[in-house]
N, C-alpha and C positions, 0 to 999 in steps of 0.2 A: 662448807655446807654441802658440797657435792657428794661427800662420802657418807653422809648421815642417812639413816633410815627415813623413809617418807611415809606420811600418813595420807590415806585416801578414804573418802567416804564409801562405806560398804554399799549403800544403795546405788550410788552412781556407778561404781565399778561393776557391780553385779548386773545392773541394767545394761550397761554397754556390752558386757560379755554376752548377755542373752540376745541382744539385738544383733550383734555381729555374727553370732552362731546361727541364728535363724536366717539372716540374710545370706550367709554362705551356703546353708542347706538349700535355700531357694535357687541360688546360682548353680549348684551341683545338679539339682532337679531339672533346671532349664537346660543345662548341658546334656543331660540324659535325654530329655524330650526332643531337643534339636537333633541329636544323634539318631534317634528313632525316626524322626520326620524325614531325614535325608536318606533313609534306607539302609543305614548301617545295621549289622546283625545285632539286634537288641532283643532280649527276652523280657517283656514287661512283667510277666507273672513272677519270675524269679527275682527281678529287681524290686518289685513291690513287696514280695515276701521278705527279702533281705531288709528292706526299710522297716517293716513291722517288727521283725524278729529282734532288731537292735533298738528301735525307738521305744517300744513298750517297756521292756525291762529297765532301760536306762532311765526313763521318766519315773517309773515306780521307785527305783533305788534312790535316785536323787531327791524325789519328793519326800520319801520317808525319812531320809537323813537330815533334811533341811530343818524341820521343826526342832529336832533334838539338838542339832548344832547351834541353832539360834538361841534356844533356851539356855544352854550351857554358857554361851558367850555373853548373853545379857545378864546372867546371874553373877558373872565375875568381871564386870566392866571396871576399868580403872582410868584415872586421868592419863593422858599421853605422857610418855617419858620426856624429860627435858632434852635429851640428846636425840631429838627427831624434828623434822620440819614438815610442814604441809606441802604436798606436791603442787607445783604450779601448773597452769594450763598448758604451757609450752612443754614441760617435762612429761606431762600426761599424754599429750598428743604424740610426742616422739616415741615414748614407750609403747603406746598402743599401735603405732604404725609398724614398729619393729616386730611386735607380736603377730599382727595381722600378716605381715610379709612372710614370717616363718610358717604360720599355719597354712597360708595359701600355697607356699612352695611345696609343703608336704602333701597337700591335697592334689596339686597338679601332678606330682610324682606318682601318687597312687592311681590317678585316672590314666596316666600314660601306661602304667603297668597293666591296668585293666584292658586298655586298648590293644596292647601287644599280646596279651594272653587270651583275647576274645572271650571274656567271661560274661558278655551279654548284659552289662549294666549292673551286675551284682555289687561290684565295688562302689559304684555311685549310689546304689541303694543303701549300702552299709554306712557310707560317709554321711549321706543326707539324713538317715535315721538317727545316727548318733548326735549330729549337730543340732537337728531340729528338737530332739527331746531335751538335750542339755540346755539349749537356748530358751525353750519354753519354761523349763524349771527355773533357770536363772531370772527370767523376766518376772515370774511369779514371786520368787524370793525377794527381788528388789522392792516389790510392793509391800512385802511384809516388813522389810527394814524401814521403809518410809513410814509405815504405820507405827512401828516401834519408836521412831524418832518423834513423831507427833504426840504419841501417848506420853513419852518421858520428857518431852520438850528439850531434847538434846540433839547433838550431832554425834553419829556413831562412826568410828573409823577403824580401819585395820592398818597394819604396818606392811610396807614393802621394803625388802632389803635393797640397798643401793644398786646392786647389779641385777636385780630380778625384773622380769617383764610383767609379772602378774602377782597378786597376793596368793598365799597358799589356798588351794581349793578345799582343803579339809578344815578341821577345827583350828582356829587360831585365836590369839588374844584380841579382845575387842576393847577399844578405848572410847571414852565418852567425854564430851565437853558440853557445857550449857549452850543452848541455841541463843544467838544474839536476839535480845528483846523478848526472851521468854520468861515466864514465871514471875517472880517477885520484881524483876528489873523493870517490868512494865508499870508497876504501881507507882504512883506519885507519892513520895514521902511528905508528910505534913511539914510545913515550915513553922519555925517558932514565931513568925510574924503573922500567921493566920489568926484571924479573929473568930471566936466561936459565937456566931450570931444566931 
């Protein structure tokens, strides 16, 4: 079972990705603010400009592509393949911790590079802008996936390869299963012993 592709709910995965990206952007912004408060050479205008220059286009591009990607995915939903398993909570936690560790290692390396090059907070602004915009877009997308699940009375999944840390960020196949207790399964079928009084 360990080598099989895993199914994860799109809404849950997108929400987690959005929350972690926004939280990381806040941590980077706090690092920049504390650096400024202790008197390090920081240029607030350049850092704020770097934040805006990255955040606005990123948010626009992701927001515009989300609707099209969701429409295409929901038009072509299929039942999950037999050769797949639902990801367990333990596997999900391990995978997300590995991904978070890799992302944070990269961010720390970039901030160290900024410190040694004396760029005045520009790298922190770029990182915070990218992560904040991507996180907000993912958070909003998670709400759209939740609404699609409620409307269709299903659960919507994407596939993660056995060795991957995250589902594909672009268009990918979407799988759908009936939500437990939804639709006709909630109706009580009449018994042959019911009397019509």
